PQR file of N, CA, C, O and H, with PARSE charges and radii, in Angstrom:
ATOM      1  N   MET A   1     136.248  61.137  89.732 -0.4000 1.5000
ATOM      2  CA  MET A   1     136.504  59.649  89.219 -0.0000 2.0000
ATOM      3  C   MET A   1     135.336  59.386  88.606  0.5500 1.7000
ATOM      4  O   MET A   1     134.238  59.728  89.046 -0.5500 1.4000
ATOM      5  N   ALA A   2     135.575  58.646  87.360 -0.4000 1.5000
ATOM      6  CA  ALA A   2     134.384  58.127  86.424 -0.0000 2.0000
ATOM      7  C   ALA A   2     134.159  56.632  86.715  0.5500 1.7000
ATOM      8  O   ALA A   2     134.869  55.681  87.042 -0.5500 1.4000
ATOM      9  H   ALA A   2     136.467  58.369  87.003  0.4000 1.0000
ATOM     10  N   LYS A   3     132.769  56.860  86.432 -0.4000 1.5000
ATOM     11  CA  LYS A   3     132.597  55.288  86.987 -0.0000 2.0000
ATOM     12  C   LYS A   3     131.811  54.475  85.517  0.5500 1.7000
ATOM     13  O   LYS A   3     131.304  55.098  84.584 -0.5500 1.4000
ATOM     14  H   LYS A   3     132.192  57.632  86.165  0.4000 1.0000
ATOM     15  N   GLU A   4     131.863  53.440  85.597 -0.4000 1.5000
ATOM     16  CA  GLU A   4     131.452  52.932  84.059 -0.0000 2.0000
ATOM     17  C   GLU A   4     130.067  52.485  84.251  0.5500 1.7000
ATOM     18  O   GLU A   4     129.819  51.813  85.253 -0.5500 1.4000
ATOM     19  H   GLU A   4     132.275  52.934  86.355  0.4000 1.0000
ATOM     20  N   ILE A   5     129.041  52.799  83.339 -0.4000 1.5000
ATOM     21  CA  ILE A   5     127.744  52.021  83.207 -0.0000 2.0000
ATOM     22  C   ILE A   5     127.851  51.076  82.143  0.5500 1.7000
ATOM     23  O   ILE A   5     127.754  51.314  80.939 -0.5500 1.4000
ATOM     24  H   ILE A   5     129.242  53.344  82.525  0.4000 1.0000
ATOM     25  N   LYS A   6     128.123  49.658  82.867 -0.4000 1.5000
ATOM     26  CA  LYS A   6     128.282  48.591  82.216 -0.0000 2.0000
ATOM     27  C   LYS A   6     127.127  48.392  81.089  0.5500 1.7000
ATOM     28  O   LYS A   6     127.497  48.004  79.981 -0.5500 1.4000
ATOM     29  H   LYS A   6     128.203  49.465  83.845  0.4000 1.0000
ATOM     30  N   GLU A   7     125.755  48.637  81.317 -0.4000 1.5000
ATOM     31  CA  GLU A   7     124.887  48.675  79.964 -0.0000 2.0000
ATOM     32  C   GLU A   7     125.386  49.575  78.921  0.5500 1.7000
ATOM     33  O   GLU A   7     125.471  49.071  77.801 -0.5500 1.4000
ATOM     34  H   GLU A   7     125.455  48.953  82.217  0.4000 1.0000
ATOM     35  N   LEU A   8     125.690  50.650  79.035 -0.4000 1.5000
ATOM     36  CA  LEU A   8     126.228  51.502  77.950 -0.0000 2.0000
ATOM     37  C   LEU A   8     127.601  50.937  77.272  0.5500 1.7000
ATOM     38  O   LEU A   8     127.837  51.358  76.139 -0.5500 1.4000
ATOM     39  H   LEU A   8     125.621  51.059  79.945  0.4000 1.0000
ATOM     40  N   SER A   9     128.397  50.155  77.773 -0.4000 1.5000
ATOM     41  CA  SER A   9     129.926  49.809  77.073 -0.0000 2.0000
ATOM     42  C   SER A   9     129.692  48.946  75.839  0.5500 1.7000
ATOM     43  O   SER A   9     130.424  49.042  74.853 -0.5500 1.4000
ATOM     44  H   SER A   9     128.206  49.814  78.693  0.4000 1.0000
ATOM     45  N   SER A  10     128.507  47.976  75.915 -0.4000 1.5000
ATOM     46  CA  SER A  10     128.116  47.152  74.753 -0.0000 2.0000
ATOM     47  C   SER A  10     127.567  48.123  73.489  0.5500 1.7000
ATOM     48  O   SER A  10     127.374  47.726  72.340 -0.5500 1.4000
ATOM     49  H   SER A  10     127.913  47.898  76.715  0.4000 1.0000
ATOM     50  N   LEU A  11     127.397  49.265  73.902 -0.4000 1.5000
ATOM     51  CA  LEU A  11     126.589  50.004  72.628 -0.0000 2.0000
ATOM     52  C   LEU A  11     127.802  50.681  71.774  0.5500 1.7000
ATOM     53  O   LEU A  11     128.942  50.620  72.234 -0.5500 1.4000
ATOM     54  H   LEU A  11     127.554  49.588  74.835  0.4000 1.0000
ATOM     55  N   PRO A  12     127.557  51.315  70.553 -0.5600 1.5000
ATOM     56  CA  PRO A  12     128.351  51.968  70.025  0.2800 2.0000
ATOM     57  C   PRO A  12     128.474  53.193  70.551  0.5500 1.7000
ATOM     58  O   PRO A  12     127.582  53.798  71.145 -0.5500 1.4000
ATOM     59  N   VAL A  13     129.713  53.621  70.317 -0.4000 1.5000
ATOM     60  CA  VAL A  13     130.016  55.276  70.951 -0.0000 2.0000
ATOM     61  C   VAL A  13     129.052  56.195  70.491  0.5500 1.7000
ATOM     62  O   VAL A  13     128.663  56.804  71.488 -0.5500 1.4000
ATOM     63  H   VAL A  13     130.438  53.130  69.834  0.4000 1.0000
ATOM     64  N   GLU A  14     128.479  56.596  69.500 -0.4000 1.5000
ATOM     65  CA  GLU A  14     127.379  57.435  69.035 -0.0000 2.0000
ATOM     66  C   GLU A  14     126.413  57.198  69.934  0.5500 1.7000
ATOM     67  O   GLU A  14     125.997  58.143  70.605 -0.5500 1.4000
ATOM     68  H   GLU A  14     128.795  56.101  68.691  0.4000 1.0000
ATOM     69  N   HIS A  15     125.870  55.861  70.115 -0.4000 1.5000
ATOM     70  CA  HIS A  15     124.499  55.836  71.167 -0.0000 2.0000
ATOM     71  C   HIS A  15     125.097  56.081  72.459  0.5500 1.7000
ATOM     72  O   HIS A  15     124.344  56.635  73.259 -0.5500 1.4000
ATOM     73  H   HIS A  15     126.209  55.093  69.570  0.4000 1.0000
ATOM     74  N   GLN A  16     126.278  55.804  72.870 -0.4000 1.5000
ATOM     75  CA  GLN A  16     126.596  56.167  74.425 -0.0000 2.0000
ATOM     76  C   GLN A  16     126.421  57.639  74.495  0.5500 1.7000
ATOM     77  O   GLN A  16     125.785  58.174  75.403 -0.5500 1.4000
ATOM     78  H   GLN A  16     126.890  55.354  72.220  0.4000 1.0000
ATOM     79  N   HIS A  17     126.956  58.246  73.588 -0.4000 1.5000
ATOM     80  CA  HIS A  17     126.974  60.004  73.863 -0.0000 2.0000
ATOM     81  C   HIS A  17     125.347  60.417  73.722  0.5500 1.7000
ATOM     82  O   HIS A  17     124.916  61.189  74.579 -0.5500 1.4000
ATOM     83  H   HIS A  17     127.473  57.811  72.850  0.4000 1.0000
ATOM     84  N   LEU A  18     124.692  60.078  72.983 -0.4000 1.5000
ATOM     85  CA  LEU A  18     123.050  60.112  73.005 -0.0000 2.0000
ATOM     86  C   LEU A  18     122.440  59.931  74.292  0.5500 1.7000
ATOM     87  O   LEU A  18     121.667  60.705  74.855 -0.5500 1.4000
ATOM     88  H   LEU A  18     125.042  59.451  72.287  0.4000 1.0000
ATOM     89  N   ILE A  19     122.891  58.772  74.716 -0.4000 1.5000
ATOM     90  CA  ILE A  19     122.016  58.197  76.135 -0.0000 2.0000
ATOM     91  C   ILE A  19     122.724  59.264  77.198  0.5500 1.7000
ATOM     92  O   ILE A  19     121.992  59.889  77.966 -0.5500 1.4000
ATOM     93  H   ILE A  19     123.519  58.143  74.259  0.4000 1.0000
ATOM     94  N   LEU A  20     124.013  59.437  77.222 -0.4000 1.5000
ATOM     95  CA  LEU A  20     124.414  60.364  78.147 -0.0000 2.0000
ATOM     96  C   LEU A  20     123.915  61.642  78.244  0.5500 1.7000
ATOM     97  O   LEU A  20     123.427  62.160  79.248 -0.5500 1.4000
ATOM     98  H   LEU A  20     124.607  58.929  76.598  0.4000 1.0000
ATOM     99  N   GLU A  21     124.121  62.325  76.701 -0.4000 1.5000
ATOM    100  CA  GLU A  21     123.730  63.695  76.753 -0.0000 2.0000
ATOM    101  C   GLU A  21     122.212  63.874  77.256  0.5500 1.7000
ATOM    102  O   GLU A  21     121.875  64.876  77.887 -0.5500 1.4000
ATOM    103  H   GLU A  21     124.517  61.904  75.885  0.4000 1.0000
ATOM    104  N   SER A  22     121.390  62.921  76.963 -0.4000 1.5000
ATOM    105  CA  SER A  22     119.947  62.810  77.536 -0.0000 2.0000
ATOM    106  C   SER A  22     119.700  62.964  78.841  0.5500 1.7000
ATOM    107  O   SER A  22     118.876  63.719  79.357 -0.5500 1.4000
ATOM    108  H   SER A  22     121.664  62.107  76.450  0.4000 1.0000
ATOM    109  N   PHE A  23     120.770  61.896  79.585 -0.4000 1.5000
ATOM    110  CA  PHE A  23     120.832  62.419  81.161 -0.0000 2.0000
ATOM    111  C   PHE A  23     121.024  63.602  81.431  0.5500 1.7000
ATOM    112  O   PHE A  23     120.232  64.104  82.229 -0.5500 1.4000
ATOM    113  H   PHE A  23     121.440  61.283  79.166  0.4000 1.0000
ATOM    114  N   CYS A  24     121.825  64.227  81.026 -0.4000 1.5000
ATOM    115  CA  CYS A  24     122.272  65.839  81.682 -0.0000 2.0000
ATOM    116  C   CYS A  24     121.440  66.751  81.097  0.5500 1.7000
ATOM    117  O   CYS A  24     121.541  67.884  81.567 -0.5500 1.4000
ATOM    118  H   CYS A  24     122.468  63.819  80.378  0.4000 1.0000
ATOM    119  N   LYS A  25     120.527  66.582  80.079 -0.4000 1.5000
ATOM    120  CA  LYS A  25     119.983  67.578  79.344 -0.0000 2.0000
ATOM    121  C   LYS A  25     118.643  68.204  80.171  0.5500 1.7000
ATOM    122  O   LYS A  25     118.474  69.423  80.146 -0.5500 1.4000
ATOM    123  H   LYS A  25     120.445  65.662  79.697  0.4000 1.0000
ATOM    124  N   ASN A  26     118.066  67.674  80.618 -0.4000 1.5000
ATOM    125  CA  ASN A  26     116.948  68.097  81.518 -0.0000 2.0000
ATOM    126  C   ASN A  26     117.042  68.185  82.938  0.5500 1.7000
ATOM    127  O   ASN A  26     116.059  68.199  83.680 -0.5500 1.4000
ATOM    128  H   ASN A  26     118.203  66.683  80.639  0.4000 1.0000
ATOM    129  N   TYR A  27     118.206  68.243  83.304 -0.4000 1.5000
ATOM    130  CA  TYR A  27     118.651  68.012  84.789 -0.0000 2.0000
ATOM    131  C   TYR A  27     118.971  69.246  85.458  0.5500 1.7000
ATOM    132  O   TYR A  27     119.251  70.107  84.623 -0.5500 1.4000
ATOM    133  H   TYR A  27     119.004  68.232  82.701  0.4000 1.0000
ATOM    134  N   GLN A  28     119.036  69.661  86.636 -0.4000 1.5000
ATOM    135  CA  GLN A  28     119.396  70.747  87.284 -0.0000 2.0000
ATOM    136  C   GLN A  28     120.208  70.461  88.517  0.5500 1.7000
ATOM    137  O   GLN A  28     119.752  69.665  89.338 -0.5500 1.4000
ATOM    138  H   GLN A  28     118.809  68.962  87.314  0.4000 1.0000
ATOM    139  N   PRO A  29     121.427  71.067  88.730 -0.5600 1.5000
ATOM    140  CA  PRO A  29     121.942  70.853  89.944  0.2800 2.0000
ATOM    141  C   PRO A  29     121.394  71.593  91.017  0.5500 1.7000
ATOM    142  O   PRO A  29     120.886  72.704  90.868 -0.5500 1.4000
ATOM    143  N   ILE A  30     121.512  70.838  92.383 -0.4000 1.5000
ATOM    144  CA  ILE A  30     120.907  71.279  93.417 -0.0000 2.0000
ATOM    145  C   ILE A  30     121.829  70.572  94.526  0.5500 1.7000
ATOM    146  O   ILE A  30     122.172  69.393  94.438 -0.5500 1.4000
ATOM    147  H   ILE A  30     121.924  69.935  92.504  0.4000 1.0000
ATOM    148  N   GLU A  31     122.186  71.418  95.568 -0.4000 1.5000
ATOM    149  CA  GLU A  31     123.286  71.304  96.631 -0.0000 2.0000
ATOM    150  C   GLU A  31     122.639  71.086  98.133  0.5500 1.7000
ATOM    151  O   GLU A  31     122.092  71.949  98.819 -0.5500 1.4000
ATOM    152  H   GLU A  31     121.907  72.375  95.639  0.4000 1.0000
ATOM    153  N   ILE A  32     122.815  69.931  98.401 -0.4000 1.5000
ATOM    154  CA  ILE A  32     122.158  69.728  99.961 -0.0000 2.0000
ATOM    155  C   ILE A  32     123.384  69.336 100.892  0.5500 1.7000
ATOM    156  O   ILE A  32     124.087  68.386 100.548 -0.5500 1.4000
ATOM    157  H   ILE A  32     123.260  69.231  97.844  0.4000 1.0000
ATOM    158  N   ASP A  33     123.639  69.968 101.948 -0.4000 1.5000
ATOM    159  CA  ASP A  33     124.581  69.530 102.866 -0.0000 2.0000
ATOM    160  C   ASP A  33     125.899  69.369 102.197  0.5500 1.7000
ATOM    161  O   ASP A  33     126.652  68.519 102.672 -0.5500 1.4000
ATOM    162  H   ASP A  33     123.068  70.740 102.228  0.4000 1.0000
ATOM    163  N   ASP A  34     126.378  70.207 100.942 -0.4000 1.5000
ATOM    164  CA  ASP A  34     127.591  70.351 100.568 -0.0000 2.0000
ATOM    165  C   ASP A  34     127.864  69.254  99.413  0.5500 1.7000
ATOM    166  O   ASP A  34     128.947  69.179  98.831 -0.5500 1.4000
ATOM    167  H   ASP A  34     125.767  70.897 100.557  0.4000 1.0000
ATOM    168  N   LYS A  35     126.686  68.355  99.127 -0.4000 1.5000
ATOM    169  CA  LYS A  35     126.633  67.699  97.861 -0.0000 2.0000
ATOM    170  C   LYS A  35     125.781  68.085  96.751  0.5500 1.7000
ATOM    171  O   LYS A  35     124.674  68.594  96.929 -0.5500 1.4000
ATOM    172  H   LYS A  35     125.807  68.416  99.600  0.4000 1.0000
ATOM    173  N   VAL A  36     126.260  67.861  95.653 -0.4000 1.5000
ATOM    174  CA  VAL A  36     125.351  68.580  94.361 -0.0000 2.0000
ATOM    175  C   VAL A  36     124.854  67.316  93.644  0.5500 1.7000
ATOM    176  O   VAL A  36     125.515  66.373  93.209 -0.5500 1.4000
ATOM    177  H   VAL A  36     127.159  67.448  95.508  0.4000 1.0000
ATOM    178  N   TYR A  37     123.567  67.519  93.627 -0.4000 1.5000
ATOM    179  CA  TYR A  37     122.779  66.354  92.968 -0.0000 2.0000
ATOM    180  C   TYR A  37     122.085  66.611  91.797  0.5500 1.7000
ATOM    181  O   TYR A  37     121.534  67.711  91.844 -0.5500 1.4000
ATOM    182  H   TYR A  37     123.030  68.285  93.980  0.4000 1.0000
ATOM    183  N   LEU A  38     121.906  66.007  90.764 -0.4000 1.5000
ATOM    184  CA  LEU A  38     121.239  66.452  89.383 -0.0000 2.0000
ATOM    185  C   LEU A  38     119.571  65.891  89.744  0.5500 1.7000
ATOM    186  O   LEU A  38     119.246  64.731  89.995 -0.5500 1.4000
ATOM    187  H   LEU A  38     122.354  65.114  90.725  0.4000 1.0000
ATOM    188  N   ILE A  39     118.840  66.876  89.691 -0.4000 1.5000
ATOM    189  CA  ILE A  39     117.293  66.702  89.459 -0.0000 2.0000
ATOM    190  C   ILE A  39     116.652  66.954  88.573  0.5500 1.7000
ATOM    191  O   ILE A  39     116.992  67.966  87.959 -0.5500 1.4000
ATOM    192  H   ILE A  39     119.104  67.819  89.488  0.4000 1.0000
ATOM    193  N   PRO A  40     115.743  66.386  88.195 -0.5600 1.5000
ATOM    194  CA  PRO A  40     114.809  66.627  87.032  0.2800 2.0000
ATOM    195  C   PRO A  40     114.458  68.121  86.890  0.5500 1.7000
ATOM    196  O   PRO A  40     114.137  68.577  87.987 -0.5500 1.4000
ATOM    197  N   GLU A  41     114.414  69.017  85.916 -0.4000 1.5000
ATOM    198  CA  GLU A  41     114.153  70.324  85.780 -0.0000 2.0000
ATOM    199  C   GLU A  41     112.531  70.520  86.393  0.5500 1.7000
ATOM    200  O   GLU A  41     112.216  71.370  87.227 -0.5500 1.4000
ATOM    201  H   GLU A  41     114.675  68.646  85.025  0.4000 1.0000
ATOM    202  N   ALA A  42     111.765  69.697  85.877 -0.4000 1.5000
ATOM    203  CA  ALA A  42     110.379  69.759  86.869 -0.0000 2.0000
ATOM    204  C   ALA A  42     110.529  69.770  88.238  0.5500 1.7000
ATOM    205  O   ALA A  42     109.735  70.436  88.901 -0.5500 1.4000
ATOM    206  H   ALA A  42     112.021  69.006  85.200  0.4000 1.0000
ATOM    207  N   VAL A  43     111.412  69.145  88.782 -0.4000 1.5000
ATOM    208  CA  VAL A  43     111.336  68.725  90.396 -0.0000 2.0000
ATOM    209  C   VAL A  43     111.926  70.167  90.862  0.5500 1.7000
ATOM    210  O   VAL A  43     111.365  70.746  91.793 -0.5500 1.4000
ATOM    211  H   VAL A  43     112.058  68.603  88.244  0.4000 1.0000
ATOM    212  N   SER A  44     112.959  70.701  90.276 -0.4000 1.5000
ATOM    213  CA  SER A  44     113.714  71.735  90.372 -0.0000 2.0000
ATOM    214  C   SER A  44     112.613  73.050  90.528  0.5500 1.7000
ATOM    215  O   SER A  44     112.543  73.797  91.504 -0.5500 1.4000
ATOM    216  H   SER A  44     113.415  70.231  89.520  0.4000 1.0000
ATOM    217  N   ASP A  45     111.849  73.111  89.394 -0.4000 1.5000
ATOM    218  CA  ASP A  45     110.770  74.136  88.973 -0.0000 2.0000
ATOM    219  C   ASP A  45     109.754  74.012  90.334  0.5500 1.7000
ATOM    220  O   ASP A  45     109.392  75.075  90.840 -0.5500 1.4000
ATOM    221  H   ASP A  45     111.905  72.505  88.600  0.4000 1.0000
ATOM    222  N   LEU A  46     109.295  72.757  90.924 -0.4000 1.5000
ATOM    223  CA  LEU A  46     108.566  72.335  91.688 -0.0000 2.0000
ATOM    224  C   LEU A  46     108.858  73.216  93.305  0.5500 1.7000
ATOM    225  O   LEU A  46     108.198  73.974  94.015 -0.5500 1.4000
ATOM    226  H   LEU A  46     109.589  71.894  90.514  0.4000 1.0000
ATOM    227  N   ILE A  47     110.263  72.583  93.352 -0.4000 1.5000
ATOM    228  CA  ILE A  47     111.145  73.058  94.696 -0.0000 2.0000
ATOM    229  C   ILE A  47     111.090  74.724  94.535  0.5500 1.7000
ATOM    230  O   ILE A  47     110.713  75.352  95.525 -0.5500 1.4000
ATOM    231  H   ILE A  47     110.800  71.967  92.776  0.4000 1.0000
ATOM    232  N   ASP A  48     111.415  75.389  93.443 -0.4000 1.5000
ATOM    233  CA  ASP A  48     111.312  76.834  93.453 -0.0000 2.0000
ATOM    234  C   ASP A  48     109.994  77.500  93.840  0.5500 1.7000
ATOM    235  O   ASP A  48     109.856  78.416  94.650 -0.5500 1.4000
ATOM    236  H   ASP A  48     111.721  74.879  92.639  0.4000 1.0000
ATOM    237  N   ASN A  49     109.060  76.891  93.133 -0.4000 1.5000
ATOM    238  CA  ASN A  49     107.422  77.341  93.531 -0.0000 2.0000
ATOM    239  C   ASN A  49     107.330  77.337  95.222  0.5500 1.7000
ATOM    240  O   ASN A  49     107.087  78.263  95.996 -0.5500 1.4000
ATOM    241  H   ASN A  49     109.172  76.147  92.476  0.4000 1.0000
ATOM    242  N   LEU A  50     107.583  76.122  95.437 -0.4000 1.5000
ATOM    243  CA  LEU A  50     107.305  75.970  97.080 -0.0000 2.0000
ATOM    244  C   LEU A  50     107.948  77.032  97.784  0.5500 1.7000
ATOM    245  O   LEU A  50     107.361  77.713  98.625 -0.5500 1.4000
ATOM    246  H   LEU A  50     107.781  75.369  94.809  0.4000 1.0000
ATOM    247  N   VAL A  51     109.261  77.203  97.426 -0.4000 1.5000
ATOM    248  CA  VAL A  51     110.095  78.059  98.275 -0.0000 2.0000
ATOM    249  C   VAL A  51     109.269  79.566  98.082  0.5500 1.7000
ATOM    250  O   VAL A  51     109.204  80.376  99.007 -0.5500 1.4000
ATOM    251  H   VAL A  51     109.738  76.650  96.743  0.4000 1.0000
ATOM    252  N   MET A  52     108.658  79.802  96.743 -0.4000 1.5000
ATOM    253  CA  MET A  52     108.289  81.084  96.769 -0.0000 2.0000
ATOM    254  C   MET A  52     106.989  81.205  97.501  0.5500 1.7000
ATOM    255  O   MET A  52     106.710  82.263  98.065 -0.5500 1.4000
ATOM    256  H   MET A  52     108.711  79.144  95.992  0.4000 1.0000
ATOM    257  N   GLN A  53     106.053  80.016  97.526 -0.4000 1.5000
ATOM    258  CA  GLN A  53     104.988  80.192  98.212 -0.0000 2.0000
ATOM    259  C   GLN A  53     105.235  80.178  99.750  0.5500 1.7000
ATOM    260  O   GLN A  53     104.543  80.843 100.521 -0.5500 1.4000
ATOM    261  H   GLN A  53     106.280  79.157  97.068  0.4000 1.0000
ATOM    262  N   LEU A  54     106.148  79.470 100.103 -0.4000 1.5000
ATOM    263  CA  LEU A  54     106.433  79.515 101.605 -0.0000 2.0000
ATOM    264  C   LEU A  54     106.931  80.945 102.042  0.5500 1.7000
ATOM    265  O   LEU A  54     106.716  81.349 103.185 -0.5500 1.4000
ATOM    266  H   LEU A  54     106.710  78.930  99.476  0.4000 1.0000
ATOM    267  N   GLY A  55     107.466  81.546 101.298 -0.4000 1.5000
ATOM    268  CA  GLY A  55     107.949  83.034 101.509 -0.0000 2.0000
ATOM    269  C   GLY A  55     106.657  84.128 101.248  0.5500 1.7000
ATOM    270  O   GLY A  55     106.693  85.232 101.792 -0.5500 1.4000
ATOM    271  H   GLY A  55     107.642  81.218 100.369  0.4000 1.0000
ATOM    272  N   ASP A  56     105.806  83.830 100.594 -0.4000 1.5000
ATOM    273  CA  ASP A  56     104.622  84.414 100.585 -0.0000 2.0000
ATOM    274  C   ASP A  56     103.689  84.489 101.997  0.5500 1.7000
ATOM    275  O   ASP A  56     103.171  85.438 102.587 -0.5500 1.4000
ATOM    276  H   ASP A  56     105.777  82.933 100.152  0.4000 1.0000
ATOM    277  N   LEU A  57     103.731  82.762 102.303 -0.4000 1.5000
ATOM    278  CA  LEU A  57     103.067  82.739 103.334 -0.0000 2.0000
ATOM    279  C   LEU A  57     103.584  83.345 104.777  0.5500 1.7000
ATOM    280  O   LEU A  57     102.936  83.767 105.736 -0.5500 1.4000
ATOM    281  H   LEU A  57     104.151  81.991 101.824  0.4000 1.0000
ATOM    282  N   TYR A  58     105.111  83.214 104.542 -0.4000 1.5000
ATOM    283  CA  TYR A  58     105.610  83.961 105.767 -0.0000 2.0000
ATOM    284  C   TYR A  58     105.389  85.465 105.882  0.5500 1.7000
ATOM    285  O   TYR A  58     105.424  86.111 106.929 -0.5500 1.4000
ATOM    286  H   TYR A  58     105.637  82.872 103.764  0.4000 1.0000
ATOM    287  N   ALA A  59     105.136  85.971 104.545 -0.4000 1.5000
ATOM    288  CA  ALA A  59     105.005  87.548 104.769 -0.0000 2.0000
ATOM    289  C   ALA A  59     103.707  87.752 104.980  0.5500 1.7000
ATOM    290  O   ALA A  59     103.422  88.820 105.521 -0.5500 1.4000
ATOM    291  H   ALA A  59     105.108  85.446 103.694  0.4000 1.0000
ATOM    292  N   LEU A  60     102.804  86.995 104.694 -0.4000 1.5000
ATOM    293  CA  LEU A  60     101.343  87.194 105.154 -0.0000 2.0000
ATOM    294  C   LEU A  60     101.095  86.818 106.549  0.5500 1.7000
ATOM    295  O   LEU A  60     100.093  87.295 107.081 -0.5500 1.4000
ATOM    296  H   LEU A  60     103.036  86.127 104.254  0.4000 1.0000
ATOM    297  N   SER A  61     101.827  86.062 107.200 -0.4000 1.5000
ATOM    298  CA  SER A  61     101.599  85.530 108.480 -0.0000 2.0000
ATOM    299  C   SER A  61     102.383  86.848 109.469  0.5500 1.7000
ATOM    300  O   SER A  61     101.984  87.122 110.600 -0.5500 1.4000
ATOM    301  H   SER A  61     102.642  85.674 106.768  0.4000 1.0000
ATOM    302  N   GLU A  62     103.389  87.464 108.882 -0.4000 1.5000
ATOM    303  CA  GLU A  62     103.953  88.451 109.904 -0.0000 2.0000
ATOM    304  C   GLU A  62     103.181  89.651 109.559  0.5500 1.7000
ATOM    305  O   GLU A  62     103.151  90.559 110.390 -0.5500 1.4000
ATOM    306  H   GLU A  62     103.714  87.241 107.963  0.4000 1.0000
ATOM    307  N   ARG A  63     102.646  89.762 108.616 -0.4000 1.5000
ATOM    308  CA  ARG A  63     101.714  91.088 108.315 -0.0000 2.0000
ATOM    309  C   ARG A  63     100.448  90.933 109.111  0.5500 1.7000
ATOM    310  O   ARG A  63     100.021  92.018 109.506 -0.5500 1.4000
ATOM    311  H   ARG A  63     102.670  89.025 107.941  0.4000 1.0000
ATOM    312  N   ASP A  64      99.729  89.891 109.458 -0.4000 1.5000
ATOM    313  CA  ASP A  64      98.886  89.734 110.378 -0.0000 2.0000
ATOM    314  C   ASP A  64      98.906  89.594 111.763  0.5500 1.7000
ATOM    315  O   ASP A  64      97.900  89.581 112.473 -0.5500 1.4000
ATOM    316  H   ASP A  64     100.076  89.010 109.137  0.4000 1.0000
ATOM    317  N   ILE A  65     100.423  89.455 112.264 -0.4000 1.5000
ATOM    318  CA  ILE A  65     100.828  89.449 113.506 -0.0000 2.0000
ATOM    319  C   ILE A  65     101.243  90.936 114.195  0.5500 1.7000
ATOM    320  O   ILE A  65     101.212  91.317 115.365 -0.5500 1.4000
ATOM    321  H   ILE A  65     101.240  89.465 111.688  0.4000 1.0000
ATOM    322  N   ILE A  66     101.602  91.532 113.074 -0.4000 1.5000
ATOM    323  CA  ILE A  66     102.081  93.064 113.381 -0.0000 2.0000
ATOM    324  C   ILE A  66     100.756  93.759 113.542  0.5500 1.7000
ATOM    325  O   ILE A  66      99.825  93.596 112.753 -0.5500 1.4000
ATOM    326  H   ILE A  66     101.628  91.222 112.124  0.4000 1.0000
ATOM    327  N   GLY A  67     100.710  94.576 114.644 -0.4000 1.5000
ATOM    328  CA  GLY A  67      99.351  95.447 114.779 -0.0000 2.0000
ATOM    329  C   GLY A  67      98.413  94.648 115.881  0.5500 1.7000
ATOM    330  O   GLY A  67      97.555  95.217 116.555 -0.5500 1.4000
ATOM    331  H   GLY A  67     101.466  94.708 115.285  0.4000 1.0000
ATOM    332  N   LYS A  68      98.643  93.573 115.936 -0.4000 1.5000
ATOM    333  CA  LYS A  68      97.714  92.545 116.763 -0.0000 2.0000
ATOM    334  C   LYS A  68      97.926  92.847 118.204  0.5500 1.7000
ATOM    335  O   LYS A  68      99.107  93.081 118.459 -0.5500 1.4000
ATOM    336  H   LYS A  68      99.340  93.110 115.388  0.4000 1.0000
ATOM    337  N   GLU A  69      97.136  92.907 119.188 -0.4000 1.5000
ATOM    338  CA  GLU A  69      97.488  93.070 120.443 -0.0000 2.0000
ATOM    339  C   GLU A  69      97.590  91.533 121.295  0.5500 1.7000
ATOM    340  O   GLU A  69      96.709  90.679 121.198 -0.5500 1.4000
ATOM    341  H   GLU A  69      96.177  92.717 118.981  0.4000 1.0000
ATOM    342  N   GLU A  70      98.738  91.383 122.071 -0.4000 1.5000
ATOM    343  CA  GLU A  70      98.847  90.052 122.752 -0.0000 2.0000
ATOM    344  C   GLU A  70      97.656  89.898 123.551  0.5500 1.7000
ATOM    345  O   GLU A  70      97.062  90.881 123.994 -0.5500 1.4000
ATOM    346  H   GLU A  70      99.453  92.077 122.150  0.4000 1.0000
ATOM    347  N   ASN A  71      97.240  88.591 123.778 -0.4000 1.5000
ATOM    348  CA  ASN A  71      96.211  88.429 124.768 -0.0000 2.0000
ATOM    349  C   ASN A  71      96.513  88.120 126.225  0.5500 1.7000
ATOM    350  O   ASN A  71      95.592  87.991 127.032 -0.5500 1.4000
ATOM    351  H   ASN A  71      97.722  87.793 123.418  0.4000 1.0000
TER
END
């Protein structure tokens, strides 16, 4: 279902297209709880980097735990 952006309706169609294209240009989809959201590409990159860092930290913690004697 489409929703009207009232501020755009008073602009010429060409301007409406340019504005709407700019909204979608640098956004990435992210799915949370079966809902899709568009987020800025920079935020998507940040999330990806954080996920990689968490994976690295988990791997390091597992490596440090393996081989240690329990107290």
